[in-house]
C-alpha positions, 0 to 999 in steps of 0.5 A, a space after each residue: 673543947 676535951 673531946 675530937 669534934 667530928 663533922 662529916 656529912 655523908 655527902 661531904 665522903 660521896 665528895 672526897 671520892 669524886 675529887 681523888 676520881 677527877 684527879 686525873 684529867 685536871 691541871 691546875 688545882 685552885 685551892 680556897 683559904 680564908 686568910 684568917 685562918 690558912 693552915 686551919 683551911 687546909 684538909 689534910 686529905 686534900 694536900 695528899 691527894 692533890 701533891 703533884 698538881 699545879 697548885 693556885 692557893 688563894 686567900 680569900 677574905 683577905 680585907 678581914 684579915 691582918 695585912 701583914 698575916 697574910 703576906 707572911 703567910 703568901 711566902 709559907 706557901 709559895 713554892 717553884 709549883 705555885 702561886 699565891 694570891 691574896 684577894 678580895 671577891 667583890 673586886 673585880 680586878 681579882 678576875 684577871 689576877 686569877 686568870 693571870 696565874 693559872 695562865 702561867 701555873 697552865 703553860 708547861 702543859 701547854 708546851 708539851 701538847 704544842 710539841 705533840 704536836 696538838 693545838 693547846 687545849 684549855 687548862 683544866 682547874 679544879 677548885 676545893 676547899 673547906 666549907 665557906 671559904 668563898 668558892 661560890 664567889 669566886 666561881 661567881 666571878 671568874 663566870 662572870 654571871 651568877 654560876 653557882 648558890 652563895 650563902 655564908 653557911 658551911 655545906 651549901 654547894 652540893 654537886 659538882 659543874 665545869 664551867 667555861 672561864 674564858 678560852 684558856 682554861 676551864 673550872 671545875 667545881 667542888 663542894 666544901 669538904 671537911 677533914 673526917 675529925 679535928 684531933 686539933 681542938 684550936 683548928 676546929 675552934 678557928 673554922 668554927 670562929 670564920 663560919 666553916 663549921 656548923 654553928 650548932 657543933 661546937 658551945 658558944 661559951 667555949 667559942 668566946 673564951 677562945 676568941 676572947 684569950 686569942 684576942 688579949 694576947 694579939 689584939 689587945 685592942 680590939 674591942 675597944 673601939 666597937 664596945 668601949 672595953 678598954 683592957 679585956 679581963 675575963 670572960 664573963 665581964 666583958 660579956 656583961 660588958 657587951 650584955 649592958 652596952 647592946 641593952 641585950 635582956 632576956 624576959 626576966 630583965 636580966 643580962 642576956 649572956 647568950 645573945 651577948 655570946 652571939 653578938 661578938 662570934 657575929 661581930 668577929 666574923 663579919 670583921 667589925 671587930 677590926 681586921 684578924 688573924 687567927 692563926 701567927 707566923 
């Protein structure tokens, strides 16, 4: 991974301008991060554009992440103008937690409206985040219906829509937007591992090396239960063992290295290697 990673489809450029246009009517930003890679989930351009807004940061897929690291990251992102929640978006209790947090952040807006003799208006929120961090799942949770399509691949949600969550707040959905390029190769690799960058952008062999090097240092037992690998040594040996254990053979009868690499990456993404966070504080 020696060169910059570029991944900026035309619809993302359009969406970025649309987000910036809508900001003037937004009261609270809901920004989703994948709990397994919170820092890599930050789109710095969107952060700069929304820096003066009240924010609710939501760590999605927290059930797949290291709980100790998630607590540290929550403290890292919390400040007087923001709140931070770590939730499993399939948990129905998440609705109340998120709704309460939005109302808490929007109370100052209501106070200003009442001071001007106005009836408090619904809090207008915008949801932002890189692709595949769970925005559609969050929308469906809050709308209590299937208001957005859900697919486990980046770039699926394309349009934007206002959704009435309840009498207190409205939600504006936006497509997932990535930065134009990643000079930081670790961030690009993290996003590829969690599924926010298309699988064909980075070679699986590079991602496997990156993942195994990380696991060797931070989660040395991650492959023990799943593949019976006691010690993570060199990458080729690990992939050969996985090929053998799972009976992954090519048409010529030899071990299918590509299938074994894909399997390892998929099982990490699905949380089958344990609760793992790729960025540590």
